[in-house]
C-alpha positions as CSV (number, residue, x, y, z in Angstrom):
1,M,-41.0,12.7,54.4
2,C,-42.1,12.2,50.8
3,V,-45.6,11.0,50.0
4,G,-47.0,9.6,46.7
5,V,-50.6,10.1,46.0
6,P,-52.9,7.7,44.1
7,A,-54.4,9.4,41.0
8,E,-56.8,8.2,38.3
9,I,-55.7,8.8,34.7
10,E,-58.2,10.9,32.7
11,S,-56.2,11.0,29.5
12,C,-52.6,10.3,28.6
13,D,-49.9,9.6,26.1
14,E,-46.4,8.2,26.6
15,I,-45.0,11.6,27.8
16,S,-47.7,13.2,30.0
17,A,-51.1,12.6,31.5
18,I,-54.0,14.4,33.0
19,V,-55.0,12.9,36.3
20,K,-57.7,13.4,38.9
21,I,-56.6,13.9,42.5
22,G,-59.3,14.7,45.0
23,G,-61.5,16.3,42.5
24,M,-58.7,18.4,41.0
25,K,-57.1,17.8,37.6
26,R,-53.4,18.0,37.1
27,E,-50.9,17.4,34.3
28,I,-48.1,14.9,35.3
29,S,-45.1,13.4,33.5
30,M,-45.2,9.8,32.4
31,L,-41.4,9.6,31.9
32,F,-40.6,7.5,35.0
33,I,-43.3,4.9,34.5
34,D,-42.5,1.5,32.9
35,N,-44.3,0.8,29.7
36,P,-46.2,4.1,29.5
37,E,-47.8,3.0,26.2
38,D,-49.8,0.4,28.2
39,V,-51.3,3.1,30.5
40,K,-54.8,4.2,29.6
41,A,-57.7,6.3,30.9
42,E,-59.2,5.0,34.1
43,D,-55.9,3.4,35.2
44,W,-54.5,4.4,38.5
45,V,-50.9,5.6,39.1
46,L,-48.9,6.7,42.1
47,V,-47.9,10.3,41.7
48,H,-44.9,11.9,43.4
49,A,-43.5,15.4,42.6
50,G,-45.5,15.6,39.3
51,Y,-44.4,12.2,38.0
52,A,-46.2,8.9,37.7
53,M,-44.1,6.4,39.5
54,C,-46.0,3.2,38.9
55,R,-49.4,1.8,38.1
56,L,-51.6,0.8,40.9
57,D,-54.4,-1.8,41.4
58,P,-57.6,0.3,41.3
59,T,-59.0,-1.2,44.5
60,Y,-55.8,-0.6,46.4
61,A,-55.5,2.9,45.0
62,K,-59.0,3.9,46.1
63,Q,-58.5,2.4,49.6
64,T,-55.2,4.2,50.0
65,L,-56.7,7.5,48.9
66,E,-59.6,7.1,51.3
67,A,-57.2,6.4,54.2
68,M,-55.1,9.5,53.3
69,I,-58.3,11.6,53.3
70,E,-59.3,10.2,56.7
71,V,-55.9,10.9,58.2
72,A,-56.0,14.5,56.8
73,M,-59.5,14.9,58.4
74,L,-58.1,13.8,61.8
75,E,-55.3,16.3,61.5
76,D,-57.8,19.1,61.0
77,I,-59.5,18.2,64.3
78,H,-56.3,18.8,66.3
């Protein structure tokens, strides 16, 4: 199963971006995203395999990330 992760853009250009995922920073590619010139710092994107796939609504992105963290914590219990 493949999973995309919501990430907040810290800085970007039309080719690449630095994103924050769970307190870590990572460089990703912007080559798959529509209109990368419209993406700016503090926007949220869905990251999969090192590529931004699409922009996300910030509220939805944060809720999804919180749910993913909660599920991961439950996995640690078992």
